C-alpha positions as CSV (number, residue, x, y, z in Angstrom):
1,M,36.5,114.0,85.8
2,G,39.3,112.9,88.1
3,G,37.1,112.2,91.1
4,M,35.5,115.7,91.3
5,H,32.3,115.9,93.3
6,G,29.0,116.9,91.9
7,F,29.1,115.2,88.5
8,G,26.8,112.3,89.3
9,S,27.3,108.6,89.7
10,V,30.4,106.9,88.4
11,V,28.5,103.7,87.6
12,V,25.6,104.3,85.3
13,A,23.3,102.0,83.3
14,G,24.9,100.9,80.1
15,G,28.3,102.1,81.2
16,E,29.8,98.7,80.5
17,L,29.1,99.0,76.8
18,A,32.0,99.9,74.5
19,Y,29.7,102.0,72.2
20,H,26.2,103.5,72.4
21,E,25.9,105.0,68.8
22,R,26.8,103.5,65.4
23,W,29.2,106.4,64.7
24,E,31.3,106.0,67.8
25,P,33.4,103.0,66.6
26,R,34.2,105.0,63.5
27,V,35.6,107.8,65.7
28,F,37.7,105.3,67.6
29,A,39.0,103.9,64.3
30,M,39.9,107.4,63.0
31,S,41.7,108.3,66.3
32,T,43.6,105.1,66.1
33,L,44.7,105.7,62.5
34,V,45.7,109.3,63.2
35,G,48.2,107.9,65.7
36,V,49.4,104.8,63.9
37,E,49.9,106.7,60.6
38,G,51.4,109.8,62.1
39,L,48.7,112.0,60.6
40,G,48.2,114.2,63.7
41,S,50.1,116.2,66.2
42,G,49.7,116.4,70.0
43,S,48.1,114.3,72.7
44,G,44.4,113.4,72.2
45,R,43.8,113.3,75.9
46,A,45.4,116.7,76.6
47,I,43.7,118.3,73.6
48,R,40.3,117.1,74.8
49,E,40.9,119.0,78.0
50,E,41.3,122.2,76.0
51,M,37.6,122.2,75.1
52,P,35.7,125.0,76.6
53,P,34.2,123.7,79.9
54,E,30.6,124.1,78.9
55,E,31.2,122.2,75.6
56,Y,33.2,119.5,77.4
57,L,30.5,118.9,80.0
58,R,27.8,118.9,77.3
59,A,29.7,116.5,74.9
60,S,29.5,112.7,75.1
61,Y,32.7,110.6,75.5
62,Y,33.2,110.1,71.7
63,E,32.2,113.6,70.8
64,R,35.3,114.7,72.8
65,W,37.4,112.1,70.9
66,L,36.0,113.6,67.6
67,F,37.1,117.1,68.7
68,S,40.6,116.0,69.6
69,T,41.0,113.9,66.4
70,E,40.0,116.9,64.3
71,Q,42.4,119.2,66.2
72,R,45.3,116.8,65.9
73,L,44.8,116.6,62.1
74,L,44.6,120.4,61.9
75,R,47.7,120.9,64.0
76,K,49.7,118.6,61.7
77,G,48.4,120.2,58.6
78,T,46.8,117.0,57.4
79,I,43.5,118.8,56.9
80,G,42.9,122.6,56.5
81,E,40.7,125.1,58.3
82,G,37.1,124.7,57.3
83,E,37.6,121.4,55.5
84,V,35.5,119.4,57.8
85,D,32.6,122.0,57.8
86,A,32.8,122.0,54.0
87,W,32.4,118.3,53.8
88,V,29.5,118.4,56.2
89,E,27.7,120.8,53.9
90,R,28.5,118.6,50.8
91,L,27.1,115.5,52.6
92,R,24.0,117.4,53.6
93,A,23.5,118.3,50.0
94,G,23.5,114.7,49.1
95,E,27.0,114.0,47.9
96,E,28.2,110.5,48.5
97,P,31.1,110.2,51.0
98,P,34.3,108.9,49.5
99,T,35.3,105.3,50.4
100,R,38.8,103.8,50.6
101,R,39.8,100.2,51.4
102,D,43.3,99.7,52.5
103,P,43.9,96.2,53.9
104,A,47.6,97.0,54.6
105,Q,46.6,100.1,56.7
106,A,44.0,98.1,58.6
107,A,46.6,95.4,59.3
108,R,49.0,98.1,60.7
109,A,46.3,99.5,62.9
110,L,45.4,96.1,64.3
111,E,49.1,95.3,64.9
112,A,49.6,98.6,66.7
113,S,46.5,98.1,68.9
114,R,47.9,94.7,70.0
115,E,51.4,95.9,70.8
116,V,52.5,95.8,74.4
117,E,54.9,98.5,75.5
118,P,56.4,97.5,78.9
119,L,57.8,100.2,81.1
120,G,61.6,100.7,81.3
121,S,63.7,99.5,84.2
122,A,63.6,102.0,87.0
123,G,67.0,101.2,88.7
124,E,67.5,103.0,92.0
125,T,64.5,105.2,93.0
126,P,63.8,107.7,95.8
127,F,60.9,105.6,97.1
128,A,60.9,101.9,97.6
129,P,58.2,99.3,98.6
130,G,57.2,99.8,102.1
131,D,57.7,103.6,102.1
132,R,54.9,105.9,103.2
133,V,54.3,108.7,100.7
134,R,51.8,111.5,100.3
135,V,50.3,112.8,97.1
136,R,51.2,116.4,96.5
137,R,48.4,119.0,96.7
138,M,48.5,120.7,93.4
139,R,46.3,122.5,90.8
140,P,48.1,122.0,87.5
141,A,47.1,124.5,84.8
142,G,47.2,121.8,82.1
143,H,46.8,118.0,81.7
144,T,47.7,115.7,84.6
145,R,47.3,112.0,85.3
146,C,47.1,112.6,89.1
147,P,43.5,112.0,90.3
148,R,42.0,114.9,92.1
149,Y,40.6,112.7,94.9
150,A,44.1,111.4,95.8
151,R,45.8,114.8,96.2
152,G,46.9,115.2,99.8
153,A,46.2,111.6,100.7
154,A,48.9,109.3,102.3
155,G,49.5,105.8,101.1
156,L,52.0,102.9,101.0
157,V,54.3,102.2,98.1
158,E,53.8,98.5,97.1
159,R,55.8,98.3,93.9
160,V,58.1,100.2,91.6
161,R,56.4,99.7,88.2
162,G,59.3,101.0,86.1
163,V,59.9,104.3,84.2
164,D,57.7,106.0,81.7
165,V,57.6,109.4,80.0
166,F,56.0,112.0,82.4
167,P,52.7,112.7,80.6
168,D,51.8,116.1,82.0
169,L,54.3,117.9,79.7
170,G,52.9,116.4,76.5
171,P,53.4,113.2,74.5
172,H,57.1,112.3,74.3
173,E,58.2,115.6,75.8
174,G,58.6,115.0,79.5
175,P,61.5,113.2,81.1
176,A,61.3,109.5,82.1
177,E,60.2,109.1,85.7
178,P,59.6,106.2,88.0
179,V,56.0,105.0,88.4
180,Y,54.9,103.5,91.7
181,S,52.0,101.4,92.7
182,V,50.6,103.1,95.8
183,A,48.0,101.6,98.1
184,F,45.5,103.8,99.9
185,R,42.9,103.0,102.5
186,S,39.5,104.0,101.2
187,E,38.7,106.1,104.2
188,E,41.9,108.1,103.6
189,L,40.5,109.0,100.1
190,F,36.8,109.2,100.7
191,G,36.2,109.3,104.4
192,A,34.3,106.8,106.5
193,S,31.7,104.6,104.7
194,G,29.0,102.2,105.7
195,E,30.5,99.8,103.2
196,G,33.5,99.3,105.4
197,V,37.2,99.8,104.5
198,W,38.9,98.7,101.3
199,T,42.1,99.3,99.4
200,V,42.5,101.5,96.4
201,R,45.7,101.1,94.3
202,L,46.9,103.8,92.0
203,D,49.9,104.0,89.7
204,L,51.5,107.4,90.3
205,F,54.5,109.2,88.8
206,E,57.3,110.3,91.1
207,S,56.4,114.0,90.5
208,Y,53.1,113.5,92.2
209,L,54.6,112.1,95.4
210,E,56.5,113.4,98.5
211,A,57.8,111.5,101.5
212,E,55.2,111.1,104.3
């Protein structure tokens, strides 16, 4: 939820587990294959944020992934409108689900999951290590990777990570921008705490920052 208040504890019992239901790893696998095989269109993360708010809050983590996976398939035309609902009815009626074993496809998915994509070289950038910056106060209408709790906070640039495609405009659509590792004092983000003061480091795109 990007650090929004009122949504309960961040750390909950069982939160360290990768899956909580047997169907969840299947959803993860389907989402991976949609990307690896080019079967879908759009960004899963951004599409998940298109869910009606009441549905988003009611859904579990992988129920949101299931929503975005189906939407990506629909937008690419890989499946048609009503096709999933029709299959649900057929399965409820007792029809056996089709199976398909494709070792080559599985190998491609595994290889893609293990790939490392380093950021590009940044070259000369507006901000440098040691510069004081402030996160812009903004309320984007669509998807953003800028945490809500950091907006308006001042921090110190520690590193220039490199350049990456600006994600807020959609996958592969935005220009390449420098990404900075910015250190914040905890009290700057969250106020005074009985736990003392600690450092929070965030990787932030240049569009999120302004000179302090």
